[in-house]
DRENDO-1510 file (C-alpha; in Angstrom, 1 decimal, always signed):
<recs>
REC; n; res; u; v; w
REC; 1; MET; -22.7; +3.0; -37.0 .
REC; 2; LYS; -20.5; +6.0; -37.9 .
REC; 3; ILE; -20.4; +8.1; -41.1 .
REC; 4; ILE; -17.2; +10.2; -41.5 .
REC; 5; VAL; -18.1; +13.6; -42.8 .
REC; 6; ASN; -14.5; +15.1; -42.8 .
REC; 7; GLU; -11.5; +15.1; -40.6 .
REC; 8; ASN; -13.4; +17.2; -37.9 .
REC; 9; THR; -16.9; +15.9; -38.2 .
REC; 10; ALA; -18.6; +12.5; -37.9 .
REC; 11; LEU; -22.2; +11.3; -37.6 .
REC; 12; ILE; -22.7; +8.6; -35.0 .
REC; 13; ARG; -25.9; +6.6; -34.6 .
REC; 14; LEU; -28.1; +8.0; -31.9 .
REC; 15; ASP; -27.5; +6.2; -28.6 .
REC; 16; LYS; -28.5; +6.6; -24.9 .
REC; 17; SER; -24.9; +7.6; -24.1 .
REC; 18; HIS; -25.6; +10.8; -26.0 .
REC; 19; ALA; -28.6; +11.8; -23.9 .
REC; 20; ALA; -26.9; +14.1; -21.4 .
REC; 21; ALA; -24.9; +16.0; -24.1 .
REC; 22; ILE; -28.0; +16.4; -26.3 .
REC; 23; PHE; -30.1; +17.7; -23.4 .
REC; 24; GLN; -27.3; +20.1; -22.3 .
REC; 25; LEU; -27.0; +21.5; -25.8 .
REC; 26; VAL; -30.8; +21.8; -26.2 .
REC; 27; ASP; -31.1; +23.4; -22.7 .
REC; 28; LYS; -28.3; +25.9; -23.4 .
REC; 29; ASP; -29.8; +27.0; -26.8 .
REC; 30; ARG; -33.5; +26.5; -25.8 .
REC; 31; GLU; -34.8; +29.9; -26.9 .
REC; 32; TYR; -32.9; +29.8; -30.2 .
REC; 33; LEU; -33.9; +26.2; -31.1 .
REC; 34; ARG; -37.5; +26.5; -30.1 .
REC; 35; GLU; -38.2; +29.1; -32.8 .
REC; 36; TYR; -38.6; +26.4; -35.4 .
REC; 37; LEU; -38.5; +23.1; -33.4 .
REC; 38; ALA; -41.7; +22.3; -31.5 .
REC; 39; TRP; -40.2; +19.4; -29.6 .
REC; 40; VAL; -37.8; +21.7; -27.7 .
REC; 41; ASP; -40.6; +22.7; -25.3 .
REC; 42; GLU; -41.2; +19.0; -24.4 .
REC; 43; THR; -37.5; +18.5; -23.7 .
REC; 44; LYS; -37.3; +19.6; -20.0 .
REC; 45; THR; -35.0; +16.9; -18.5 .
REC; 46; VAL; -32.4; +14.3; -19.5 .
REC; 47; GLU; -35.2; +11.7; -18.9 .
REC; 48; ASN; -37.2; +13.4; -21.7 .
REC; 49; THR; -34.2; +13.0; -24.0 .
REC; 50; LEU; -33.8; +9.3; -22.9 .
REC; 51; ALA; -37.5; +8.7; -23.7 .
REC; 52; TYR; -36.9; +10.3; -27.2 .
REC; 53; ILE; -33.9; +8.0; -27.7 .
REC; 54; ASP; -36.0; +4.9; -26.6 .
REC; 55; PHE; -38.7; +5.9; -29.1 .
REC; 56; SER; -36.1; +6.5; -31.8 .
REC; 57; GLU; -34.5; +3.1; -31.2 .
REC; 58; LYS; -37.9; +1.4; -31.7 .
REC; 59; GLN; -38.4; +3.4; -34.9 .
REC; 60; MET; -34.9; +2.4; -36.2 .
REC; 61; LYS; -35.6; -1.3; -35.5 .
REC; 62; GLU; -38.8; -0.9; -37.6 .
REC; 63; ASN; -36.8; +0.8; -40.4 .
REC; 64; LYS; -38.9; +4.0; -40.1 .
REC; 65; PHE; -36.2; +6.3; -38.8 .
REC; 66; LEU; -32.4; +6.7; -38.7 .
REC; 67; GLY; -31.1; +9.1; -36.2 .
REC; 68; MET; -27.5; +10.3; -35.9 .
REC; 69; SER; -25.7; +12.7; -33.5 .
REC; 70; ILE; -23.3; +15.2; -35.1 .
REC; 71; PHE; -19.9; +15.3; -33.5 .
REC; 72; HIS; -17.5; +18.0; -34.4 .
REC; 73; ASN; -14.0; +17.9; -32.9 .
REC; 74; ASP; -15.3; +15.2; -30.6 .
REC; 75; GLN; -18.1; +17.4; -29.2 .
REC; 76; LEU; -21.8; +16.7; -29.8 .
REC; 77; VAL; -23.1; +19.7; -31.7 .
REC; 78; GLY; -26.4; +18.7; -33.1 .
REC; 79; GLN; -28.5; +15.9; -34.8 .
REC; 80; ILE; -29.5; +14.7; -38.2 .
REC; 81; GLY; -32.0; +12.0; -39.2 .
REC; 82; PHE; -33.9; +10.3; -41.9 .
REC; 83; ASN; -37.5; +10.9; -40.7 .
REC; 84; GLU; -40.6; +9.2; -42.1 .
REC; 85; ILE; -38.8; +6.5; -44.1 .
REC; 86; LYS; -41.3; +5.1; -46.6 .
REC; 87; THR; -41.2; +1.7; -48.1 .
REC; 88; ASP; -43.2; -0.1; -50.8 .
REC; 89; VAL; -45.2; -3.3; -50.3 .
REC; 90; ASN; -42.0; -5.4; -50.7 .
REC; 91; SER; -40.3; -3.4; -47.8 .
REC; 92; GLN; -37.9; -1.7; -50.2 .
REC; 93; ILE; -36.9; +1.7; -49.0 .
REC; 94; LYS; -37.9; +4.4; -51.4 .
REC; 95; ASP; -38.3; +7.8; -49.8 .
REC; 96; SER; -37.4; +9.7; -46.7 .
REC; 97; LYS; -36.9; +13.2; -45.5 .
REC; 98; ILE; -34.0; +14.7; -43.5 .
REC; 99; GLY; -34.4; +16.7; -40.4 .
REC; 100; TYR; -31.5; +18.5; -38.7 .
REC; 101; TRP; -30.5; +21.0; -36.0 .
REC; 102; LEU; -27.3; +22.4; -34.8 .
REC; 103; GLY; -26.3; +24.3; -31.6 .
REC; 104; LYS; -26.2; +28.0; -32.1 .
REC; 105; ASP; -22.5; +28.4; -31.4 .
REC; 106; PHE; -21.6; +25.9; -34.2 .
REC; 107; GLN; -23.5; +27.5; -37.0 .
REC; 108; GLY; -21.9; +29.2; -40.0 .
REC; 109; ASN; -19.0; +26.7; -40.3 .
REC; 110; GLY; -20.5; +24.3; -42.9 .
REC; 111; ILE; -21.1; +21.6; -40.4 .
REC; 112; ILE; -24.8; +21.0; -41.3 .
REC; 113; THR; -24.2; +21.3; -45.0 .
REC; 114; ASN; -21.3; +18.9; -44.9 .
REC; 115; SER; -23.2; +16.5; -42.6 .
REC; 116; CYS; -26.3; +16.6; -44.9 .
REC; 117; LYS; -24.1; +15.9; -47.9 .
REC; 118; ALA; -22.5; +12.8; -46.3 .
REC; 119; PHE; -25.9; +11.6; -44.9 .
REC; 120; ILE; -27.6; +12.1; -48.3 .
REC; 121; ASP; -24.9; +10.2; -50.0 .
REC; 122; TYR; -25.3; +7.4; -47.4 .
REC; 123; GLY; -29.0; +7.3; -48.0 .
REC; 124; PHE; -28.7; +7.0; -51.7 .
REC; 125; ARG; -25.7; +4.6; -51.9 .
REC; 126; GLU; -26.3; +2.4; -48.8 .
REC; 127; MET; -30.0; +2.6; -48.1 .
REC; 128; ASP; -31.0; +2.7; -51.7 .
REC; 129; PHE; -33.4; +5.6; -51.4 .
REC; 130; ASN; -34.9; +6.9; -54.6 .
REC; 131; ARG; -35.9; +10.3; -53.2 .
REC; 132; ILE; -34.9; +12.4; -50.2 .
REC; 133; GLY; -36.8; +15.5; -49.1 .
REC; 134; ILE; -36.0; +18.4; -46.8 .
REC; 135; HIS; -38.9; +20.4; -45.3 .
REC; 136; CYS; -38.0; +23.8; -43.9 .
REC; 137; ALA; -40.0; +26.6; -42.3 .
REC; 138; ALA; -40.4; +29.1; -45.1 .
REC; 139; GLU; -39.0; +31.9; -42.9 .
REC; 140; ASN; -36.0; +29.9; -41.7 .
REC; 141; LEU; -33.5; +31.1; -44.2 .
REC; 142; PRO; -30.4; +29.5; -42.7 .
REC; 143; SER; -32.1; +26.1; -42.8 .
REC; 144; ARG; -33.4; +26.6; -46.3 .
REC; 145; ALA; -29.9; +27.5; -47.5 .
REC; 146; VAL; -28.7; +23.9; -46.8 .
REC; 147; PRO; -30.8; +22.2; -49.5 .
REC; 148; GLU; -30.2; +25.2; -51.9 .
REC; 149; ARG; -26.4; +24.8; -51.5 .
REC; 150; LEU; -26.8; +21.0; -52.1 .
REC; 151; ASP; -28.7; +21.7; -55.4 .
REC; 152; PHE; -32.1; +20.3; -54.2 .
REC; 153; LEU; -35.1; +21.3; -56.2 .
REC; 154; GLU; -37.6; +23.6; -54.5 .
REC; 155; GLU; -40.9; +21.8; -55.2 .
REC; 156; CYS; -43.3; +24.1; -53.5 .
REC; 157; VAL; -44.4; +26.1; -50.4 .
REC; 158; ARG; -47.1; +24.3; -48.4 .
REC; 159; ARG; -49.1; +27.1; -46.9 .
REC; 160; GLN; -49.9; +26.8; -43.2 .
REC; 161; SER; -48.8; +23.1; -43.1 .
REC; 162; GLU; -47.3; +22.9; -39.7 .
REC; 163; PHE; -48.6; +24.1; -36.3 .
REC; 164; LEU; -45.9; +25.7; -34.2 .
REC; 165; HIS; -46.3; +27.6; -30.9 .
REC; 166; GLY; -50.0; +28.3; -31.6 .
REC; 167; ASN; -49.7; +29.4; -35.2 .
REC; 168; TYR; -49.7; +27.7; -38.6 .
REC; 169; ILE; -46.5; +28.2; -40.6 .
REC; 170; ASP; -45.6; +27.7; -44.2 .
REC; 171; MET; -43.1; +25.0; -45.1 .
REC; 172; THR; -40.8; +25.1; -48.2 .
REC; 173; ILE; -40.4; +21.6; -49.6 .
REC; 174; TYR; -37.2; +20.5; -51.4 .
REC; 175; SER; -36.3; +17.2; -53.0 .
REC; 176; MET; -33.4; +15.3; -54.5 .
REC; 177; THR; -33.6; +12.1; -56.5 .
REC; 178; LYS; -31.0; +9.4; -56.6 .
REC; 179; ASP; -30.3; +9.7; -60.3 .
REC; 180; TYR; -29.7; +13.4; -60.1 .
REC; 181; TRP; -27.5; +13.1; -57.0 .
REC; 182; MET; -25.4; +10.3; -58.5 .
REC; 183; GLU; -24.8; +12.4; -61.6 .
REC; 184; GLY; -23.3; +15.3; -59.6 .
REC; 185; ASN; -21.6; +13.4; -56.8 .
</recs>
């Protein structure tokens, strides 16, 4: 599966063939990424990345997750995913939230914002989501800028809602609904 973002960027379904490139990028930017991503400390080898991909593939088969690698100019530069896909009793997909990360050297070029826009559009049009959320560490201003640029509604700040590196941190919760997205896109 592939989602074309623009002439330079594409989202490609997470695959074992991406493991080495994902690990190399995480390892290169380990200190930078770990500030807001708890899983970075558990990613010590390519085998850890392969185990994550195996788990992700099971979650994708159960329609609980959709993970994509972000490629920019044919280079893996980050990842994006629909996490915690929620369905109703009839297995109709209704709600999810997006998680994303990008290597340090690739930030500031609109890659994440454009990738999120394409991925959100896919979620509403192809997966028939009704609502998509983005949860960001309240202090992570670059990450928070993404939903703000995409006109998401800031719903609230959940105080001390995530445990990260021995401390509780606040999370800013953003949301977009299908009807609002379709009006503007």
